[in-house]
Phi, psi and omega in degrees: 000142192289154174288183184302127187275178183303128179237158177232178173287169182301138185294157171288173179307147181309329181298335186245355188277144176272122186261053185289313184294332178299309180306318179299314185293323177297328179287345177280343185302313179299322182293313180301312183297319183291315185279318189239002182069029178300145174248162181239005181263127183279144181234123177208137172239143187226122177055041177088352183241141174293131177289129184295156183309316186300318179284325175305316184297343181274358178276131181234158190295333182273353184278138179280157174301320182291319180299316182292324180288323182281317188263336179259309179276346178062036171262097195259002179301319182283128187256155172262121178245267184278339180063027175213023172078025183250331183266331178084004182292343179261009188302129170228163180251138179258137174231137183212155182271131175265094184288337178292321182257354181055053179210163176271133177255135180235137178200150182275151175216159174271112185287346174288341177252327183294126173295144178297327177296333177289345178268007175306130183082007187245165172251121180255130180246120174260180184297329176296335178274345177282318171179157176220165181293335180282311187265355183108137182278152177279156176304327179293321178290327175297317183286326176301326175289313188295322185258018175056050178278356182228133179245271181292331175092349190291324185270348185307313179305313180294325178291319179300313182292322178300315180290327179294324174291327174295317174294319184294328185272003191298161171249108179113192183284333184216182181237128181275166176292325176298320180294321176299314185294328181285326188250348178265068186231021185240017181232135178256145173218124183264000185256309197274339187073008170082326184314307178300327177295310179301316179302310183302310183295312183295334183296341177265355186274166174255164178284168181285359173273003173093013178291148183289164181302134180084000175282169185296156184292140177240018186247352179297135194287342181244020179278128183280346178209146181295342178268002180260151169249137184262127182296143182300329182291334180277346186281335178052041178079007182284317178273123177260002179285125173277352185257340189305316182268019186244348182290128174200168185290157174300166179302148180305135181093350182242016182303330185262036182299331178298343180272351184305309180305318178293323184290329181285334184295123189288143175297334185297337184262010178269056180200158181281137179264153174288163178295162193236139166233113182245113178255122179249186182283331185254334186196171183236157185233116174256128179232091176286162178240003178223155180296321176301317178291325178296314185286331172292322177293322182292329182274342184246335181256127183278160172056041178277131173251117182285133174222135174245282178278338180065020180277347172248317180293326175302321172296316180302314184294314185284316188254338180252357177053043171277152182226128177245119184288337183218131177248142174243123179250103180268015185292355181249018179263110184305320184296339180261350183244003183270153175236110189239143180249134175239165182298333183246359183196165175246133179246111186251123180294135183304336183253007176294139184289153180302322180295321179292328176295313180301314182297316177294318180293319174306317180294313182288324185291347175299337181275002174104006181277111185289329176307307184289328175294322180294321175300312182297316180295328176290320181298329181302332187264005187271110171054226183235179179293321179297319175294314182294332181295338187236324185294151186231159177293325178297320177299318179301320180292306185291336171301331177055038182281137181292344183256009182296130186289321191273341186299314180294326180292318176296324180290320176301320183274010177059034177291151177233158183250139164263125182237130184239151169216160185288322184285323186244000179078211188254133169235152180250139182217147174280158180286340170300326184265344184292315179275122184265306178201197180304113180053037177227134181229177188266009182287130174277169183297334179258021179244160171218139173289127181263323184202158172250119188255119182249126180284148173261128180260146174293322177254121182298131182248352183231112184274314181196161173255141181241126175268127182237161180230128186257000000 
């Protein structure tokens, strides 16, 4: 992926700005429509319903999903806290169709960082879509109330949606406590001390023995049977779990709560969409769907800033007041988002989310490859679940930060990068030659990193990575 493109200071108010580049971008529409079938209409569903055209028209490339939900759709349950993806108060769930696997993908994101344009073709679930007092509370919300998981309440909507996404993204019939502990790491609460929140969410979990959600606890050390619950008075201090006697089935009539996210997903989104060009007053958003379209844009459109998770660029825009006139979003290009295993190598798409890399590595590392296990274990400590769900390895590499966690590990594993352009084709480069200096890499403005290739060794050469703090 290319280094920072040409930037200027933040633009003046829309009433006084000269929109020369907007006119230039609009002039591309006929050509893009004719050659590649680009559309200019934004597609978005929220809480089961299609957003009407009049409100879709108010979505602009520089607007965050949180601003759009709160100020345009007036869904104010999602809160603005830190504005940098750290507190989780703005958490919403994104659902999109994976045509390759023919399944719906659900994952939590920080709406304060995610551009609304990146949600094109997706279904967004906010806390209002999880449940309300009018339409009925979701079992997660009921347990949060019952176990006093909310005090001031500011962080509660984000926590509810984060838990909702954990259950929605499960593999199998239920969610174990271990899975919850692994994935509920992106929300801060300054009131409760977290224990009531854990109790509320874990009360709906299954045991690690595969029992379904809400069944009796099977982990108490003095329980004579996995189907028994041991009374607190009989434990004599042996069992330290505060959740062991709280697991039970959801309220009658809500036993199928795990199916709600899939049932809410609209059939209209179960198809591949054409590429998108969204022109706003201040900037433009290009969303190709093939690698060829991506390279064509990079070779013909000036000052394109590639953005995938917006976890770094979003901070630059908000706190460093940088302005980018054109964004290129490659997150819908399969060639850039896949993780493929070969007998002699692993090929990681530069725009594949860190979560998808962890899942692929976790599956492969069960075969004994310590390189992949080292990658997986290092990524566990990378930011939070909401960030890992959208951040990509290519962005981490191109950012060229000296504190990037994965770069030293990739160098130690002798990983190589494939970099492509329309004019010069594909070239391969080692990481030793890729990094030039502080935040500078060798990628040209018409190039993009397409994949990270990690060789498979007969003898494992990388046992683990250690994160240090100076």
